[in-house]
N, C-alpha and C positions, 0 to 999 in steps of 0.2 A: 645772800643771807644763808643759804644751805651750806656753802663751803665754810663760813664761820661756824655754824652749828656743828658740822662735821668735825671741825678742829677742837671744839670744846669736848666732844665725845672721846676723840682720839686722845685728848689730854687726859681725860679721866682714866682710860684704860691703860695708857703708857706710863704716866707719872704716878697715878694712885696705885693701881694694881701691879704693874711691873717694876716700877722704881721704888715703891713703897713710901712715896711722899704723901702721907696721909693729911698733911696740912693743907694740901692743894684742895681737899674736899670742901673746906670752907669758901674757897673762892669760886668754885664752880657748881656747887650743889645749893639750891635755894633753901632758906630756912623752913619753908613749908613743903619741901620735896616730899613726895610720897612714893615709897617703893612698893609696887604691887608685884608680888612673886609668890606663886602657890607653894614653893618649896621653902619658903621663910616664914618662921613664925614670930610672934611678938611685934612690938611697935616698930614701924618703919617710917617714921615722919622726921625729917630734918637730917642735917648734916651728921649729928651725933649717931643717929641710928645707922646711916650709911656706913659710917667709920666702924661701928660695931660689927656689921655684917662683913666688911672686908676683914677686919681683924680676926673673926671667926675662921674664915677660909685660910688666912695666913697662919694661924696657929696650927691648923690641921695639916697644911700644905705649905711649908716655909719656902719651897722652891717654885711655888705657883707661878705659871706664865699664862697670860691671856693674850690670845692672838686674834685679831680681827680677820675674819675671812671675807667679809663684804660689809659695805656701809652704804646706806642709801639716805639721801636727804631730800626733804620735800617740805617747803614752807617752814613751819616750826616743829617738825618731827624729824628725828634721825633714827634710823633702824639699823642696828648693829648686829651682825651674825658673828658669832665668836667661838672659839674653842678654849677651854682651860685645860691645862695639863699640869701635873705635879706629882710628887711623892708623899704619900700619907705617912708623915713623921710625927704627928701629934694628934691629940684628942680632937675629933671632929663629930659633932652632934652626938656625943656620948660614946663614939667608937673610938676605942684606943688604937694607937698607931699600928698599921699593918706593914709598913714599909713597902707597899705596893704602888706602882705608878698607875695613875689614871688619866684619862683624856676624855672629855665630854664636850658636846656641843650645846649652845644656847643661842638665844636671841633676845635682845632688849629693844624696846621702843622708847625713846626718850622725848619728852616734850620740853622745848627750850623757849625761854623768853628773857629778855633783857640780858643776855649773856650768861645765864644760869640755867642749870637743869632743874625744871619745875617738878616733873614726875617721871618715873620710870616703870615700865611694864616689862617684867622679865620672866622667862621661862628657860629651863635647862634640864638636861637629862640626869635628873637625880637618881632615878632607878638604875640607869646605866652605870653611874658612879658606885652605887651600892653593890651592884653585881661585880664590878671590877675589884672592889675591895673584898669580896667574898662573903659579905654579910647577908646578901640576898641571893638565892640560887638563880642561875640563868634560866630564862624561859625555855620550856621544853619544846621539842619539835612535835609537830603533829604526827599522830600515828597514821599510817597508810591504811586505806580500807581493808587491805589484805591481812593486816596484823590484828584486826579486831576478831 
């Protein structure tokens, strides 16, 4: 069962995110799917909400690529550790295009039942992305005791 569930998650990332086949969302995302992600605001229930989130990323990063770094399956859960990279060519979260390349890591835990993704719990380095875009300053280094 884990292998089948991993294949569903791989399909989500490869076909939906990388090949832009947004119609696949309806095939693999449950109508009651809940996306729990501290970096995403607004309603995140169902395939339409998932499609909206993907579309927001793709509008800001038309060359976005999602790479699975590691994937672990256990019973009805699949954990995917991933990296997204792309060039900020369009508006993203109200930030006009900077033409800067970004690369950030994230992780999503997917709950799968009946061949569909029921829920996803996701977290990614949004602060790192904003720092790479230059809209948030990089965190400063600690001053040494001698510098005080």
